[in-house]
C-alpha positions in Angstrom: 0.0 0.1 0.0 1.5 3.3 -1.1 1.6 6.3 1.4 0.8 9.5 -0.2 3.5 12.0 0.2 2.4 14.9 2.5 0.2 12.6 4.6 2.7 9.8 5.1 4.7 10.9 8.3 1.0 11.8 9.7 -0.1 8.0 9.0 3.4 6.9 10.3 2.2 8.0 13.9 -0.2 5.4 14.3 0.6 2.5 16.7 3.3 0.3 15.3 1.0 -2.7 14.7 -1.6 -0.6 12.8 1.1 1.3 10.7 2.4 -2.5 9.6 -1.2 -3.3 8.8 -1.7 -0.3 6.7 1.5 -1.0 4.9 0.7 -4.7 4.3 4.0 -5.7 5.8 5.0 -7.9 8.8 7.9 -8.4 11.2 8.8 -10.9 8.5 9.1 -8.1 5.5 7.3 -8.3 2.3 7.5 -11.4 0.0 10.0 -10.9 -2.8 6.9 -10.9 -5.2 4.9 -8.2 -3.5 8.1 -6.1 -3.3 8.8 -6.3 -7.0 5.0 -5.5 -7.7 5.4 -2.6 -5.6 8.6 -1.4 -7.1 6.9 -1.5 -10.6 3.9 0.3 -9.1 5.7 3.0 -7.0 8.8 3.3 -9.2 12.4 3.6 -7.8 13.4 4.9 -4.4 15.1 7.9 -5.7 14.5 11.5 -4.8 15.4 12.7 -8.5 14.5 9.6 -10.5 14.6 10.2 -14.4 12.0 8.1 -16.6 13.6 6.7 -19.6 11.6 9.0 -22.0 13.0 12.0 -20.2 16.5 10.8 -20.1 16.5 10.2 -23.9 14.8 13.5 -24.3 17.7 15.2 -22.6 20.1 13.6 -24.5 18.4 14.5 -27.9 17.9 18.1 -26.8 21.8 17.9 -25.9 22.7 17.0 -29.3 20.9 19.9 -30.9 23.1 23.2 -31.0 20.7 26.5 -31.2 22.5 27.1 -34.3 21.6 24.1 -35.9 17.9 24.7 -35.1 18.3 27.9 -36.8 19.9 26.2 -39.7 16.8 23.9 -39.8 14.6 26.9 -40.1 16.7 28.3 -43.0 16.4 25.0 -44.6 12.6 25.0 -44.3 12.7 28.6 -45.8 14.8 27.2 -48.7 12.1 24.5 -49.4 9.1 26.9 -49.0 11.1 29.1 -51.6 11.5 26.2 -53.9 15.4 25.3 -53.5 14.4 21.7 -52.5 18.0 20.5 -53.3 19.5 22.8 -50.8 16.8 22.0 -48.3 17.5 18.4 -48.6 21.0 18.4 -48.3 20.9 20.7 -45.1 18.2 18.5 -43.5 20.4 15.3 -44.5 23.6 16.6 -43.0 21.9 18.3 -39.8 20.1 14.8 -39.3 23.4 12.9 -39.8 25.5 14.8 -37.5 22.5 14.7 -34.5 22.2 11.0 -35.2 25.9 10.2 -34.7 26.0 12.7 -31.7 23.2 10.8 -30.0 24.6 7.3 -31.0 27.8 7.9 -29.4 26.6 9.6 -26.1 24.0 6.7 -25.6 27.0 4.3 -25.8 29.2 6.1 -23.6 26.3 6.8 -21.2 25.6 2.9 -21.1 29.2 2.2 -20.4 29.5 4.6 -17.6 26.0 3.3 -16.0 27.8 -0.3 -16.0 30.6 1.2 -13.9 28.1 3.0 -11.5 26.4 -0.3 -11.0 29.5 -1.7 -9.2 29.2 1.0 -6.5 25.3 1.0 -6.3 24.4 1.7 -2.5 22.8 -1.2 -0.9 20.2 -1.8 1.9 20.1 -4.6 4.4 16.3 -5.6 3.8 14.2 -8.1 5.6 12.3 -10.1 2.6 10.2 -13.4 3.2 11.8 -13.7 6.6 15.3 -13.6 5.6 17.9 -10.6 5.6 19.5 -9.6 2.2 21.2 -6.5 0.6 19.4 -5.1 -2.2 20.1 -1.8 -4.2 18.7 1.2 -2.3 16.8 2.1 -5.4 14.9 -1.1 -5.2 13.3 -0.3 -1.5 9.6 0.2 -1.2 7.1 1.0 1.1 6.6 -1.8 3.6 10.0 -2.9 3.5 11.6 -3.7 6.7 15.3 -2.7 6.6 18.5 -2.7 9.1 20.5 0.3 10.1 23.9 0.7 11.6 26.3 3.5 12.3 27.7 5.0 9.0 24.6 4.2 7.1 22.5 6.9 5.3 18.8 6.7 6.0 17.8 5.3 3.0 13.7 6.5 3.1 11.4 7.6 5.4 11.2 5.0 7.9 9.7 4.3 11.5 12.0 2.4 14.1 10.8 -1.1 15.5 13.7 -2.0 17.3 17.1 0.0 18.3 20.0 -0.2 20.6 21.6 3.1 21.5 20.8 4.5 18.0 21.7 8.2 17.3 21.0 10.0 14.3 22.7 13.0 12.7 19.8 15.2 11.4 21.6 18.5 10.9 20.7 18.1 7.0 17.1 18.7 8.0 17.0 20.4 11.2 20.3 22.5 11.7 20.9 20.8 14.8 24.4 20.2 15.1 24.6 17.3 17.3 23.3 13.6 17.0 19.9 12.8 18.7 18.9 9.7 20.2 16.1 7.8 18.5 14.2 4.7 19.9 10.9 2.8 18.9 7.6 3.8 20.5 5.2 0.7 20.0 1.9 3.3 20.4 0.8 6.4 18.6 3.4 9.1 18.3 3.0 12.7 19.7 5.0 14.1 16.7 5.2 13.3 13.2 8.3 15.4 12.3 12.3 15.0 12.8 11.5 15.7 16.4 9.5 12.4 16.9 12.3 9.9 18.4 10.7 6.9 16.4 10.9 8.7 13.1 13.8 8.7 10.8 13.9 10.6 7.5 15.8 10.8 4.1 19.0 12.7 4.2 19.9 11.7 7.8 22.6 9.6 8.8 23.2 7.0 11.7 26.3 8.0 13.9 26.1 5.2 16.5 24.1 2.2 17.5 21.8 -0.1 15.4 18.1 -0.6 14.7 15.3 -2.3 12.7 12.8 0.1 11.0 9.8 0.0 8.4 9.7 2.1 5.2 6.5 4.1 5.3 7.5 6.6 2.4 10.2 6.3 -0.4 11.6 8.1 -3.3 9.6 11.1 -4.3 7.0 10.7 -1.7 9.4 11.1 1.3 8.8 14.2 3.3 12.0 15.8 2.9 12.6 14.6 -0.7 12.7 18.2 -2.1 15.4 19.3 0.4 17.5 16.2 -0.2 17.5 16.8 -3.8 18.9 20.5 -3.0 21.4 19.1 -0.6 22.4 16.2 -3.3 23.3 19.2 -5.9 27.1 20.3 -5.4 26.7 23.9 -4.1 29.4 25.5 -6.1 30.7 25.6 -9.7 33.7 23.0 -10.6 36.6 23.8 -12.2 35.1 21.7 -15.3 32.0 23.8 -15.4 33.8 26.9 -15.1 36.0 26.2 -17.9 32.9 25.0 -20.1 31.1 28.0 -19.5 34.1 30.5 -20.5 34.8 28.4 -23.5 31.3 28.7 -24.4 31.3 32.9 -24.1 34.4 32.9 -26.3 33.0 30.9 -29.1 29.5 32.8 -28.8 31.2 36.1 -28.9 33.2 35.1 -32.3 30.4 33.7 -33.8 28.1 36.6 -33.4 30.5 39.1 -34.5 31.3 36.9 -37.8 27.7 36.3 -38.5 26.8 39.8 -38.4 29.8 41.0 -40.2 29.4 38.7 -43.0 25.8 39.2 -43.5 25.8 42.9 -43.3 28.7 42.8 -46.1 26.8 40.3 -48.6 23.6 42.2 -48.3 25.5 45.6 -48.7 26.7 44.1 -52.3 23.3 43.5 -53.3 23.6 39.4 -52.9 20.0 37.4 -52.3 18.7 38.1 -48.9 18.0 34.3 -48.4 21.2 33.1 -49.9 23.1 35.3 -47.7 21.1 34.4 -44.8 22.0 30.7 -45.3 25.7 31.4 -45.8 26.2 33.4 -42.7 24.2 30.9 -40.7 26.1 27.9 -42.2 29.5 29.8 -41.5 28.3 30.2 -37.7 27.6 26.3 -37.7 31.1 25.9 -39.3 32.9 27.8 -36.5 30.9 26.3 -33.6 32.0 22.7 -32.5 28.7 21.2 -32.0 30.1 17.7 -31.5 31.8 18.9 -28.4 29.4 17.5 -26.0 29.5 14.2 -27.8 33.4 14.4 -28.0 33.5 15.3 -24.4 31.2 12.6 -23.1 32.9 9.9 -25.5 36.3 10.9 -24.4 35.5 11.1 -20.7 33.5 7.6 -20.7 36.5 6.1 -22.1 38.4 7.8 -19.6 36.2 6.2 -17.0 36.8 2.8 -18.4 40.4 3.2 -18.4 40.4 4.1 -15.0 38.1 1.5 -14.0 41.0 -1.2 -15.2 43.2 0.9 -12.6 40.6 0.3 -9.7 39.0 3.7 -9.9 35.5 4.1 -10.3 33.9 7.2 -11.4 30.4 8.3 -10.3 30.1 11.6 -12.3 31.8 12.1 -15.6 32.8 15.8 -15.2 35.0 14.5 -12.2 37.8 12.9 -14.7 38.9 16.4 -15.8 38.5 17.9 -12.5 40.7 14.8 -11.0 43.4 15.6 -13.6 43.2 19.3 -12.9 44.0 18.7 -9.0 47.1 20.1 -7.8 46.3 20.0 -4.1 45.3 16.8 -2.7 44.0 16.8 1.1 43.6 13.6 3.0 44.0 12.1 6.6 47.4 10.4 7.3 45.5 7.0 8.6 45.3 4.7 5.6 46.7 7.1 3.1 50.5 7.6 4.7 50.3 5.0 6.8 49.2 1.2 6.5 45.8 1.7 8.4 46.6 -1.7 10.1 47.0 -0.7 13.7 48.6 -3.0 16.4 48.3 -2.4 20.0 51.9 -1.9 21.4 51.5 -1.1 25.0 48.8 -0.3 27.8 50.2 2.2 30.4 49.3 4.0 33.4 49.3 8.0 33.6 53.1 8.1 34.2 54.2 5.6 31.5 54.5 2.3 33.2 52.5 -0.8 32.1 49.1 -1.0 33.1 46.4 -3.9 32.7 43.9 -1.5 34.5 44.0 1.0 31.4 43.7 -2.2 28.9 40.7 -3.7 30.8 38.7 -0.5 30.8 39.4 0.2 26.9 38.1 -3.2 26.3 35.1 -3.0 27.9 34.6 0.3 26.3 35.0 -1.2 22.9 33.2 -4.1 23.7 29.6 -2.3 24.4 30.3 0.7 22.3 27.6 0.6 19.2 29.7 3.2 17.2 31.7 2.5 13.9 34.4 0.2 15.1 37.6 1.6 14.3 40.8 0.1 13.6 41.7 1.2 17.0 38.8 -0.8 18.7 39.9 -3.8 16.7 43.3 -3.7 17.9 42.0 -3.3 21.5 39.6 -6.4 21.3 42.1 -8.5 19.5 44.5 -8.3 22.7 43.8 -11.1 25.2 41.0 -10.1 27.9 42.2 -8.2 30.7 39.0 -7.8 32.4 37.4 -11.0 34.4 34.3 -9.2 35.8 31.1 -9.5 33.9 29.3 -6.3 33.0 26.2 -5.3 31.3 25.6 -2.1 29.5 23.0 0.5 30.6 23.9 3.6 28.6 25.9 5.2 26.0 27.0 8.4 25.1 28.1 8.2 21.5 31.3 10.0 19.9 31.3 13.1 18.4 33.8 15.3 16.7 33.8 18.1 19.2 34.1 16.1 22.2 36.5 13.5 20.5 35.4 10.6 23.0 33.1 8.2 23.9 31.5 6.8 26.8 29.5 3.7 28.1 27.8 3.4 31.3 28.2 -0.5 32.8 26.7 -2.2 35.5 28.7 -5.1 37.2 28.6 -6.6 40.9 30.4 -3.5 42.3 28.1 -0.9 40.9 27.8 1.3 37.8 30.8 2.6 36.1 31.2 5.3 33.4 34.1 4.5 30.9 35.2 6.9 28.7 38.1 6.7 25.9 39.3 9.1 23.5 41.8 11.5 22.5 44.2 12.2 25.3 43.6 15.9 25.1 39.8 15.7 25.4 40.1 12.9 27.9 42.5 14.6 30.3 40.2 18.1 30.3 37.7 16.1 32.0 39.9 14.3 34.6 40.0 15.3 38.2 42.1 12.4 39.4 44.7 9.8 38.3 44.9 6.2 38.9 48.3 4.7 39.8 48.9 1.0 41.2 45.5 1.1 42.2 45.7 4.1 43.8 43.7 7.3 43.0 45.0 10.5 43.5 43.7 13.9 42.8 45.1 16.0 39.7 47.8 18.8 41.0 50.0 20.8 38.7 53.1 18.6 39.1 50.9 15.4 38.4 49.1 17.0 35.5 52.5 18.3 34.0 53.7 14.6 34.3 51.0 13.0 32.6 51.3 15.3 29.8 55.1 14.6 29.5 54.0 11.0 29.2 51.8 11.3 26.6 53.9 13.8 24.5 57.0 11.5 25.0 54.7 8.7 23.3 53.7 11.2 20.4 57.2 11.9 19.6 57.9 8.2 18.9 55.0 8.5 16.0 52.5 6.4 18.2 49.1 6.9 18.1 47.8 7.4 21.5 44.3 7.2 23.4 43.7 7.9 27.2 41.2 5.9 29.2 39.3 7.1 32.1 36.4 6.0 34.4 34.1 7.2 37.4 31.7 5.4 39.5 28.1 6.7 38.9 24.7 5.9 40.6 21.9 8.2 39.0 19.4 5.9 37.8 18.0 8.2 34.8 19.8 8.6 31.4 23.2 9.8 31.0 24.5 12.8 28.6 27.9 14.6 28.1 27.3 16.5 31.2 28.2 13.3 33.3 31.7 12.9 31.6 33.5 15.3 34.3 35.5 14.5 37.4 37.1 11.2 36.0 39.7 9.3 37.0 42.7 8.8 34.4 43.5 5.0 34.0 46.0 5.5 31.5 47.0 5.3 27.9 46.9 2.8 25.2 49.6 3.1 22.1 49.1 2.0 18.8 51.7 1.3 16.0 50.6 2.4 12.4 53.7 2.3 10.3 54.1 3.9 6.9 52.6 2.2 3.8 55.4 0.5 2.0 56.7 2.7 -0.9 54.4 5.9 0.6 57.5 7.6 0.2 58.3 6.9 -3.4 54.3 7.3 -4.1 54.5 11.0 -2.6 57.4 11.7 -4.7 55.6 10.6 -7.8 52.8 12.9 -7.2 55.1 15.7 -6.3 56.7 15.3 -9.6 53.2 15.3 -11.2 52.5 18.6 -10.0 50.1 17.5 -7.0 50.8 18.7 -3.4 49.7 16.4 -0.7 48.3 18.2 2.6 47.4 16.1 5.7 44.6 17.1 7.5 44.0 14.9 10.5 42.3 14.8 13.9 45.6 13.1 15.5 47.8 15.4 17.7 50.9 17.3 16.3 53.5 15.2 17.7 52.2 11.9 15.9 51.5 13.8 12.6 55.0 15.6 12.4 56.6 12.1 13.1 54.7 10.1 10.3 55.1 12.7 7.9 58.9 13.2 8.3 59.1 9.4 7.5 57.3 9.9 4.0 59.1 13.3 3.0 56.2 15.7 3.7 57.4 18.9 5.5 56.2 18.8 8.9 58.3 21.5 10.1 55.1 24.0 10.7 52.1 22.1 11.9 49.0 24.2 12.3 46.3 23.2 15.0 42.8 23.0 14.9 42.5 25.8 17.5 44.8 28.2 15.4 42.3 27.7 12.5 39.5 28.8 14.5 41.1 32.1 15.3 41.8 32.9 11.5 39.4 34.8 9.6 39.1 33.4 5.9 41.8 35.7 4.0 44.6 34.6 6.8 43.5 31.0 6.5 44.0 31.0 3.0 47.5 31.9 3.2 48.2 29.6 5.8 46.7 26.8 3.8 48.4 27.5 0.7 52.1 27.4 2.7 51.3 24.6 5.1 51.5 20.9 4.5 50.2 19.4 7.9 47.1 20.6 9.8 46.6 18.5 13.3 43.7 18.6 15.7 41.5 19.6 13.4 37.4 19.2 13.4 35.5 18.0 10.3 34.3 21.8 10.2 37.6 23.1 10.2 38.6 20.7 7.2 35.8 22.2 5.4 37.0 25.7 5.9 40.6 24.8 4.9 39.3 23.3 1.5 37.2 26.6 0.7 40.3 28.5 1.5 42.5 26.7 -0.8 40.1 26.8 -3.7 39.7 30.5 -3.0 43.5 30.7 -4.1 42.7 29.3 -7.5 43.7 25.9 -6.4 41.6 22.9 -7.8 41.4 20.7 -4.6 40.6 16.9 -4.2 39.9 15.4 -0.8 40.4 11.5 0.3 38.1 10.5 3.1 36.1 7.7 4.4 34.3 8.5 7.4 31.3 10.1 8.6 33.1 13.2 9.5 34.6 13.4 6.1 31.2 13.8 4.3 31.1 17.7 4.4 34.9 18.1 3.2 34.2 15.7 0.1 31.1 17.7 -0.7 33.1 20.7 -0.5 36.1 19.9 -2.6 36.2 20.1 -6.5 36.7 16.1 -6.6 35.6 13.8 -3.5 37.6 10.6 -3.5 36.3 7.9 -1.0 37.1 4.1 -1.1 34.6 1.3 -1.5 35.1 0.3 2.0 34.0 3.8 3.4 30.5 4.3 5.3 27.5 5.1 3.0 27.6 8.8 3.9 31.2 9.3 2.6 30.4 7.2 -0.4 27.4 9.2 -1.4 29.2 12.4 -1.1 32.2 11.4 -3.3 32.8 11.9 -7.1 35.5 9.2 -7.1 35.7 5.5 -5.6 38.9 3.6 -5.0 38.5 0.1 -5.1 42.1 0.1 -3.4 42.9 2.5 -0.7 46.5 3.2 -2.5 47.7 6.4 -3.4 49.2 4.8 -6.5 45.9 3.7 -7.7 44.7 7.2 -7.2 47.7 8.6 -9.1 46.7 6.4 -12.0 43.4 7.7 -12.1 44.8 11.4 -12.0 46.8 10.7 -15.1 43.9 8.7 -16.8 42.1 12.1 -16.1 44.6 14.4 -17.7 44.6 11.9 -20.7 41.0 12.4 -21.3 41.0 16.1 -21.2 44.2 16.3 -23.2 42.1 14.7 -25.9 39.1 17.1 -25.3 41.7 19.9 -25.8 42.8 18.7 -29.3 39.1 18.8 -30.5 38.7 22.2 -29.0 42.3 23.5 -30.6 41.1 22.0 -33.8 37.7 23.5 -33.8 38.9 27.1 -32.8 41.8 27.3 -35.0 41.3 25.7 -38.6 37.7 26.5 -38.4 38.2 29.9 -37.4 40.7 30.4 -40.3 38.4 29.0 -42.7 35.2 31.2 -41.6 37.6 34.2 -41.5 38.7 33.7 -45.2 35.0 33.3 -46.5 34.3 36.4 -44.9 37.1 38.2 -46.4 36.4 36.4 -49.6 32.8 37.9 -49.5 34.4 41.3 -50.0 35.8 41.0 -53.5 34.5 37.7 -55.1 31.5 38.3 -57.3 29.8 35.1 -55.9 29.7 33.4 -52.5 33.1 31.7 -52.0 31.4 28.6 -51.0 27.8 27.3 -51.2 26.1 27.0 -47.7 25.5 23.2 -48.6 29.1 22.8 -49.2 29.9 24.6 -45.9 27.7 22.3 -44.0 29.1 19.1 -45.8 32.7 20.6 -45.0 31.9 20.7 -41.6 30.2 17.5 -41.4 33.1 15.6 -42.8 35.7 17.7 -40.8 33.7 16.7 -37.5 33.4 13.1 -38.6 37.0 12.8 -39.0 37.6 13.6 -35.3 35.1 11.2 -33.7 38.0 8.8 -33.2 40.0 11.5 -31.0 38.9 9.6 -27.8 41.0 6.9 -29.0 44.5 8.8 -29.4 47.7 8.7 -27.2 48.5 11.8 -25.3 51.9 13.1 -25.0 53.5 11.9 -21.8 54.6 15.8 -21.1 51.1 16.7 -20.9 50.3 14.1 -18.1 53.3 15.3 -15.9 51.3 18.4 -14.8 47.9 19.1 -13.7 46.1 20.5 -16.6 43.2 22.8 -16.6 40.8 25.1 -19.1 43.2 27.3 -20.7 41.0 29.9 -22.2 44.1 32.0 -23.1 45.6 29.0 -25.0 42.7 28.4 -26.9 42.1 32.1 -27.8 45.8 32.4 -28.7 45.8 29.3 -30.8 42.7 30.4 -32.5 44.2 34.0 -33.2 47.5 32.6 -34.4 47.0 29.4 -36.5 43.9 30.9 -37.8 45.4 33.5 -39.6 48.1 31.3 -41.0 45.1 28.9 -42.3 43.6 32.1 -44.1 46.8 33.0 -45.6 47.0 29.7 -47.3 43.1 30.2 -48.4 43.9 33.4 -49.9 46.7 31.8 -51.7 44.3 29.4 -53.0 41.7 31.9 -54.0 44.8 33.7 -56.2 45.7 30.5 -57.9 42.2 29.4 -58.9 41.2 32.9 -60.0 44.6 34.1 -61.6 46.5 31.0 -62.5 43.8 28.3 -63.5 41.1 30.9 -64.4 38.2 28.8 -62.7 34.7 29.9 -63.0 32.3 29.6 -59.6 31.5 26.1 -59.7 35.4 24.8 -60.2 36.4 27.6 -57.5 33.9 26.1 -55.1 35.2 22.8 -55.9 38.8 23.9 -55.7 38.5 25.6 -52.2 36.1 22.9 -50.9 39.0 20.3 -51.5 41.5 22.5 -50.1 39.7 23.7 -47.2 38.7 20.3 -46.2 42.2 18.8 -46.7 44.1 21.5 -44.9 41.6 21.6 -41.7 41.4 17.7 -41.6 45.0 16.9 -42.0 46.3 19.5 -39.6 45.1 17.4 -36.7 48.2 15.1 -37.3 50.4 18.4 -36.3 47.9 19.8 -33.7 47.4 16.5 -31.5 50.8 16.9 -30.0 53.2 19.3 -28.5 56.1 17.3 -29.8 57.0 16.4 -33.2 54.4 14.6 -35.0 56.4 11.6 -36.2 57.6 10.9 -32.6 54.1 10.3 -31.2 52.2 8.9 -33.7 48.4 8.8 -33.7 45.9 6.1 -33.1 44.8 3.6 -35.9 41.4 4.8 -35.5 42.1 8.3 -35.8 44.4 7.6 -38.8 41.5 5.7 -40.4 38.9 8.3 -40.0 41.0 11.2 -40.9 42.4 9.9 -44.2 39.0 8.4 -44.9 37.5 11.8 -44.9 40.2 13.3 -47.3 39.6 10.6 -49.5 35.9 11.1 -49.5 36.2 14.8 -50.2 38.7 14.2 -53.1 36.3 11.5 -54.7 32.9 13.8 -54.4 33.5 15.5 -57.6 33.4 12.4 -59.2 30.4 11.1 -57.8 26.6 11.5 -58.8 26.4 13.8 -55.7 28.7 16.2 -57.3 26.0 18.1 -59.2 23.6 18.7 -56.1 26.6 19.7 -54.1 27.7 22.1 -56.5 30.9 20.3 -57.4 32.8 19.4 -60.5 35.9 17.5 -61.6 39.6 19.6 -61.7 42.2 19.1 -63.6 45.3 17.2 -62.5 47.6 19.9 -62.2 45.4 21.1 -59.5 46.0 18.1 -57.3 49.7 18.7 -57.5 48.9 22.2 -56.4 47.0 20.8 -53.5 49.6 18.5 -52.3 52.0 21.4 -52.3 49.6 23.9 -50.2 49.0 20.9 -47.7 52.8 20.2 -47.0 53.8 23.6 -46.8 50.8 24.5 -44.6 51.4 21.6 -42.3 55.0 22.4 -42.0 54.6 26.1 -41.1 51.6 25.1 -38.5 54.1 22.7 -37.0 56.6 25.7 -36.6 54.3 27.7 -35.0 52.4 25.3 -33.1 55.6 24.2 -30.9 56.2 27.7 -29.9 52.6 28.7 -29.0 51.6 25.2 -27.1 55.2 24.8 -25.8 55.1 28.1 -24.2 51.5 27.9 -22.8 51.4 24.4 -21.7 54.4 24.4 -19.8 54.2 27.8 -18.2 
């Protein structure tokens, strides 16, 4: 039974048994067949699910350039005025371009969807009395689901069972601290986020476990519209900025040329419709209308290449952003270090071996319901040091402000509150310390001795946690206010050695232009020691307390100059990332914990790992199937190669095309006829674009992938303004030869220039595609095949039946010799000019 949105959370306030009955569910969950029926009826559990028809419409809309629409209108006008041959050719060429664009884009989308399916989020669901993992999008109303720490709440649910469940609802309520959630069998007093028994889409589990029934899914969730807005990236990424600026550059150039050519042709008395068609055809010729397709195909192939490197891409635009990264921020655990912690020692407050501190830590780790960290695993792996039996009565969950977790236990001797966490946070709530079974008050001398013991451990690069306790007796629930006047039992130390090859890996990233910055919650002593072992400058370590006191401009300056930040909270990490981006850096963030979600969302590229908690994977753009910086480095290089191929298309489209369009504009001033017919311009543009559909298969210079590469509008503009005129000079030379040497009439002139224009602007790709010498970095076989095929088709057209409707005719053999000379010298000159322009701008 579907619960309508707007009334779902109100109806969920009914008693548990009544709600299950309304939903047609039970404690065994839904039968598989019923769940499948409801999925068909309700649709997928996605707030922004897009029907297939809408997806196809979006793809079709993306292949239709506004200028092409104008051209279709002009083609319709030609047909209306009786020029049906021109109209048919226009429609055929535009149709072929759109079909090719759509086919390639659909094929690439299917490939990327297969990759995304590998990391599709799942939910633990009870179906037919058995628990199983199913894709989260297949949840339906009436499903029973299991929840645990780190999970995103996948729909609107009502709790049926829970153990110390705490939920982060900040995304919906603005409340920063986790709230306690527990089931209520009867009717609920409130139906919103304040209800202790209701959990909503967009929230996440901080600690504890629970079972719940889904009462609203997908767009019917109470806060679905809010969650959809939260899912959108709040700031423009580097790729989006570059695309927007490139579009403005092309738009400005097109408007200027179209207006100029139209005015010139009308002023010399040429036919208005023919002049309009000519101007619009030139605009289409200058516009890289295959750019969406070339970009999609290139990035999709990049995604496939990255998948072979065990890097999965969730959003295609993230590939180019990944290649542009010049700063990578990360925690040190599992990145610089192996992440395989082992318990080294259990000590009393003065640094002597102590079974007591280990026994208390084991009790805390055994009964806590938050995410089991590697520290907990190492503690529980040690031989048991606590013979007494306890039962848990309450828990004060971990948060990143207190940086400690407490459990309340009951045993033969009464109730005991046991806390463990970062030494600084535990020490600040201690009033005494325990040595050899004796409890003594903290005076200044004792406090100094305990701190000295802790600092000595940190200087050795050991991770340290503190353990404290106190007897409690109040029967009511416990909260953070009860974490005071504790007795320090001692410290536990853990060894987390640097990853094998971490120093070499960091060196490779440094040579690739990527600086690594460490943002860790650990203390500065441990951070400095580990960083020094892998070659990161830990001379200055900035603490979270210092970050808190800085304004944004000061933090931006410090963040750029500092490599290591210690004792930083999630909010402070978020500020550091924003500060780096404000200085023009493209920033990646690598994280896998609940606290990393804001930073993953704020970075240009959020990077997580397959084993990360749901909320971290959901916030990221890139998923590493191995937590290994070499894998990430391979992904960065793949991203640079992908954008390198996109750049080739851009440089081609804005240099050769610009030169040809400029030549046509100039020729319009002195020729007694149009320099090329509109249908010839369109055919030339279609063949030229077709030659480049295999650019995504091409190799990229190793010199290009050594450094972060970003949208360089200056390079594109300069390339257009330098290479374009070189092309125009050869065009004007061709005009002179066609008119004064060969004495061609209008049709032969059109044919001669059609062939010269197609050959030069197509074959120049072999020169432009590489920064170095073309014969040293050979193109891919598919690129060679399509490029040479297009030139061959162009050369054959004047001798086919299509010649007459296209306005072409055969040319004498002497022209072929001239054309070979023009092409050879043109390519040689472009090679010389290119090396100076690209060499200077790409390596500056």
